[in-house]
C-alpha positions in Angstrom: -27.2 1.7 51.4 -29.7 4.6 53.1 -33.1 2.1 53.3 -34.9 5.5 54.3 -36.7 7.5 51.2 -34.8 10.8 50.1 -37.5 14.3 50.4 -37.8 13.3 46.2 -38.4 9.9 46.7 -41.2 10.9 49.6 -42.9 13.0 47.0 -42.6 10.7 44.0 -44.3 8.1 46.3 -46.5 10.3 47.9 -48.1 11.9 44.7 -48.2 8.3 43.1 -49.9 6.7 45.8 -52.5 9.4 45.4 -52.9 9.3 41.7 -52.4 5.4 41.2 -55.2 5.0 44.1 -57.7 7.3 42.8 -57.7 7.0 38.7 -56.4 2.6 38.4 -59.5 1.4 40.4 -60.3 -2.0 39.3 -63.3 -1.3 37.3 -60.8 1.1 35.4 -58.3 -1.6 34.6 -61.3 -4.4 33.3 -62.1 -1.4 31.1 -58.7 -1.0 29.5 -59.0 -4.7 28.1 -61.5 -3.5 25.8 -59.2 -0.7 24.3 -57.6 -1.3 21.0 -53.9 -1.2 22.7 -54.3 -0.8 26.4 -52.9 2.8 26.3 -54.6 5.1 29.0 -54.3 8.2 27.4 -55.5 10.2 30.4 -53.2 8.6 32.5 -50.2 8.6 30.2 -50.8 12.5 30.1 -50.8 12.6 33.7 -47.3 10.6 34.2 -45.7 13.4 31.8 -47.4 16.4 34.4 -46.3 14.5 37.4 -42.6 14.3 36.0 -42.4 10.1 35.9 -41.3 9.6 32.5 -38.1 12.3 33.0 -37.3 10.4 36.1 -34.5 8.3 34.5 -33.4 10.7 31.8 -29.9 12.4 32.7 -30.1 16.1 33.6 -27.9 17.2 30.7 -30.1 15.6 28.2 -33.4 17.5 29.5 -35.0 14.7 32.2 -34.4 14.8 36.2 -31.8 12.6 36.4 -33.2 9.9 39.2 -31.6 7.1 40.5 -32.7 3.5 40.0 -34.0 3.4 43.5 -35.7 6.7 42.4 -37.3 4.6 39.7 -38.0 1.5 42.1 -40.1 3.9 44.3 -42.7 5.1 41.3 -42.7 1.2 39.9 -43.5 -0.1 43.7 -46.1 2.2 43.6 -47.5 1.4 40.5 -47.4 -2.4 41.3 -49.3 -2.3 44.2 -52.1 -1.5 41.6 -51.5 -3.6 38.9 -50.9 -0.9 36.3 -49.6 -2.0 33.4 -49.3 1.1 31.4 -45.7 1.1 29.2 -44.0 3.1 31.7 -41.1 0.7 32.1 -40.1 0.2 28.2 -40.5 3.7 27.6 -39.0 5.9 30.6 -37.0 3.1 31.9 -35.7 0.8 29.0 -36.6 3.2 25.9 -34.9 6.4 27.7 -31.6 4.6 28.7 -31.0 3.1 25.0 -31.7 7.0 23.3 -29.7 8.3 26.5 -26.7 6.1 25.7 -26.9 5.8 21.9 -23.8 7.0 19.7 -25.0 10.8 19.2 -28.3 11.0 22.0 -31.6 11.4 20.5 -32.5 14.6 22.5 -35.5 15.5 20.8 -37.3 12.2 20.7 -36.4 12.2 24.4 -38.0 15.7 24.7 -41.4 14.2 23.1 -41.2 11.4 25.7 -40.7 13.8 29.0 -44.0 15.8 27.3 -46.2 12.2 26.9 -46.5 12.5 23.1 -43.5 9.5 22.1 -43.8 5.6 23.8 -41.0 3.3 22.9 -41.3 -0.6 22.8 -38.4 -2.8 22.8 -38.2 -5.1 19.7 -35.8 -7.6 20.4 -37.1 -11.4 20.7 -37.2 -13.9 17.9 -38.8 -17.1 16.8 -36.8 -20.5 18.1 -35.5 -19.1 21.4 -36.6 -18.9 24.9 -34.2 -16.3 26.6 -33.3 -13.3 24.2 -29.8 -12.1 25.3 -27.7 -9.3 23.2 -26.6 -12.8 21.1 -26.8 -12.6 17.5 -30.0 -11.3 15.9 -31.6 -13.8 12.8 -33.0 -10.3 11.7 -30.8 -8.3 9.2 -29.7 -4.7 8.6 -28.1 -3.9 5.1 -27.0 -1.4 3.0 -29.7 0.4 0.7 -28.6 3.3 -0.8 -27.8 6.1 1.5 -29.9 4.4 4.3 -30.6 0.6 5.6 -33.0 -2.1 4.7 -34.5 -4.5 7.8 -35.7 -8.1 7.6 -36.8 -10.7 9.6 -39.2 -11.6 12.2 -39.5 -10.8 15.9 -41.8 -12.2 18.8 -43.5 -10.9 21.8 -42.5 -7.1 21.5 -43.8 -5.7 24.9 -46.1 -2.5 24.4 -45.4 -2.1 21.1 -48.9 -2.2 20.1 -48.9 1.3 21.8 -45.9 2.6 20.8 -44.6 5.5 18.7 -41.2 3.9 18.1 -39.4 0.8 18.0 -35.8 0.1 18.7 -35.0 -3.0 16.8 -31.9 -5.3 17.5 -30.4 -6.5 13.8 -27.0 -8.1 12.8 -25.4 -5.2 10.5 -22.3 -6.7 8.0 -19.3 -5.1 9.1 -20.6 -4.1 12.4 -22.1 -6.9 14.1 -25.0 -6.3 16.7 -27.3 -3.1 15.8 -30.0 -1.2 17.4 -32.1 0.2 15.4 -34.9 3.4 15.5 -38.0 2.7 13.6 -41.1 4.8 13.4 -44.1 2.3 14.5 -46.3 3.7 12.0 -43.5 2.8 8.9 -44.7 0.5 5.8 -42.5 -2.8 5.1 -44.0 -4.6 8.2 -46.9 -6.3 9.4 -47.9 -6.2 13.2 -50.4 -9.0 14.9 -51.0 -7.2 18.6 -52.7 -9.2 21.4 -53.1 -9.2 24.8 -50.8 -11.1 27.7 -52.3 -12.8 30.8 -52.5 -9.4 32.9 -53.7 -7.2 30.2 -51.0 -5.3 28.8 -50.1 -5.7 25.3 -47.5 -7.3 22.6 -46.9 -7.6 18.8 -45.2 -10.0 16.9 -43.7 -8.1 13.8 -42.4 -9.3 10.7 -39.9 -7.1 8.7 -40.2 -7.1 4.8 -37.1 -5.1 3.4 -38.5 -1.8 5.7 -36.3 1.0 4.6 -35.0 3.4 7.4 -31.9 6.8 7.1 -28.7 5.7 7.8 -29.1 7.8 11.2 -31.6 5.4 12.4 -28.5 3.1 14.0 -28.4 4.1 17.6 -25.4 1.8 18.2 -23.5 -0.8 17.1 -21.1 -3.5 17.9 -20.1 -4.0 21.5 -21.4 -0.8 22.8 -24.9 -1.9 21.4 -24.7 -4.9 23.3 -23.7 -3.0 26.5 -26.3 -0.5 26.2 -29.2 -3.1 25.5 -28.0 -5.2 28.4 -27.8 -2.1 31.0 -31.3 -1.5 29.5 -32.9 -4.9 30.2 -31.0 -5.1 33.4 -32.6 -1.6 34.4 -36.2 -2.8 33.0 -36.1 -6.0 35.5 -34.8 -4.2 38.3 -37.8 -1.8 37.8 -40.8 -4.9 37.4 -38.5 -6.6 40.3 -39.5 -3.4 42.6 -43.5 -4.0 40.6 -43.5 -7.5 42.0 -42.9 -6.5 45.3 -45.5 -3.7 45.4 -47.9 -5.9 44.3 -47.0 -8.4 47.3 -47.1 -5.8 49.7 -51.1 -5.1 48.1 -51.4 -8.5 48.5 -50.9 -8.8 52.2 -53.4 -5.5 52.6 -55.9 -7.0 50.4 -55.7 -10.4 52.0 -55.4 -8.9 55.7 -58.6 -7.1 55.1 -60.5 -9.9 54.0 -59.4 -11.8 57.1 -61.3 -9.4 59.3 -64.5 -8.4 57.4 -65.0 -12.5 56.6 -67.1 -14.6 59.0 -67.2 -18.0 59.3 -69.1 -19.9 62.6 -70.2 -16.5 64.1 -66.4 -15.3 63.8 -63.6 -13.4 61.2 -61.6 -16.1 59.4 -59.0 -14.2 60.8 -59.0 -16.1 64.1 -58.1 -19.5 62.7 -54.6 -20.5 63.7 -54.5 -22.2 60.3 -55.1 -19.0 58.0 -52.8 -17.0 60.7 -49.6 -19.5 60.0 -50.4 -18.8 56.2 -50.5 -15.1 56.8 -47.3 -15.1 58.7 -45.5 -17.1 55.4 -46.6 -14.9 53.2 -46.0 -11.6 55.5 -42.0 -13.4 56.3 -41.8 -13.7 51.8 -42.7 -10.6 51.4 -40.1 -8.5 53.5 -37.5 -10.9 52.1 -38.6 -10.0 48.4 -37.9 -6.4 49.4 -34.8 -7.3 51.2 -33.7 -9.0 47.8 -34.4 -5.9 46.1 -32.5 -3.5 48.0 -29.5 -5.5 47.7 -30.3 -5.7 43.8 -30.4 -2.0 44.0 -26.7 -1.6 46.1 -25.6 -3.4 43.2 -27.1 -1.9 40.2 -24.1 0.8 39.6 -21.1 -2.1 39.7 -19.8 -3.7 37.1 -21.7 -5.7 34.5 -21.0 -9.2 36.0 -21.6 -7.7 39.8 -24.9 -6.2 38.7 -26.2 -8.5 36.9 -25.8 -11.8 39.3 -27.4 -9.3 42.1 -30.4 -8.8 39.9 -30.6 -12.5 39.1 -30.5 -13.5 42.7 -32.8 -10.9 43.8 -35.3 -11.7 40.8 -34.9 -15.9 42.2 -36.1 -14.4 45.7 -38.6 -12.2 44.2 -40.1 -14.7 41.4 -40.5 -17.6 44.3 -42.4 -15.2 46.8 -44.4 -14.0 44.4 -46.0 -17.2 43.4 -46.3 -18.3 46.9 -47.9 -15.0 47.9 -50.4 -14.8 45.0 -51.3 -18.2 45.4 -51.5 -18.3 49.0 -53.7 -15.0 48.9 -56.2 -16.6 46.1 -56.4 -19.8 48.6 -57.5 -17.5 51.9 -60.2 -15.9 49.8 -61.5 -19.5 48.4 -62.9 -20.9 45.3 -64.3 -17.0 44.1 -60.6 -15.5 44.4 -59.9 -16.9 40.7 -63.0 -14.7 40.0 -62.4 -11.8 37.8 -64.6 -9.2 40.0 -61.8 -10.5 43.2 -58.6 -8.1 43.2 -56.6 -10.9 44.1 -57.1 -12.7 40.8 -55.7 -9.7 39.4 -52.5 -9.6 41.3 -52.2 -13.1 40.6 -52.0 -13.2 36.5 -49.6 -9.6 37.0 -47.5 -11.5 38.9 -47.2 -14.5 37.0 -46.8 -11.9 34.0 -43.4 -10.2 35.6 -41.8 -13.2 36.1 -42.0 -14.4 32.4 -41.3 -10.9 31.0 -38.3 -10.4 32.9 -36.9 -14.2 32.3 -38.5 -17.3 34.4 -36.6 -18.1 37.2 -34.7 -21.0 35.4 -33.5 -18.1 33.4 -32.1 -16.6 36.5 -30.3 -19.9 38.3 -29.6 -20.1 34.8 -27.3 -16.7 34.9 -26.4 -16.9 38.2 -24.7 -20.6 37.8 -22.4 -18.7 34.8 -21.9 -16.1 36.8 
């Protein structure tokens, strides 16, 4: 694998770092927590203008046809400033399912590229710790010339700001199915809430919500494989966000150790703190290497892809815990306060690890492989 950035990746990284650094300041990110759904509409329009929302869409469907390495470059840049906008839910996970559907949804993909549509996956259900492509309790039953959805879903990430939902359900005679639902449809009750890092999720109850027959995106084994591919792509992007966050923590802590004075000298001269920084530096570089390893296996068979991804998730998850906790320790007691950037990275990394399946989940998946 070539670790050097391509011309496209360099251009993508430069524009991303410039905009994100200028726009997503600590004060601005804190202000987003007071909004109804956490969506920064100004930033979202800029994401569309810069082509980020089209990056993962195939060229023949109106996108840029970017690789997963391209997506990782962008994701790492967003992770550096703890960006909690629904980019991955929409532009990575959602676009992959819509592009790979039995009948690709080109009109909706165009709306995503233009910034008018946002997607959320509605998959997790009560009573389960990890949601794979297992049988669902939510049902999709024939109803006239369409279908009716009934059941309950939990922790639908980015659903509060979504215009469309992709819902997993069981269809009689077909098995597992993915269904496209407009977010403002009648027949469902939604409970929105913030997560630890300020991103949003929702619990949704479907009460015989009716959809048209063409709302079914895929069924059976095709739907299962499509969902797992999309989930793995989203996980890979979130791992890149974690690496970006850790690298920013190193920068923050390095600057702090040079500025903070104690006993008449910068605390960075104390050997004990130098040792902590050295440990943080080593595991952060190991995390980036693990990300490269996962990217190198991203286009292989499902088994090889999943195993490499879980191995990377274990390495990056453990590194994220060490780096964020030690970053707080280096700042002393006020490192946990909301006024300090380091506390936001701690919450951001913790949320990313839980969203994509925690360490126990990925260790179990490696063991099964």
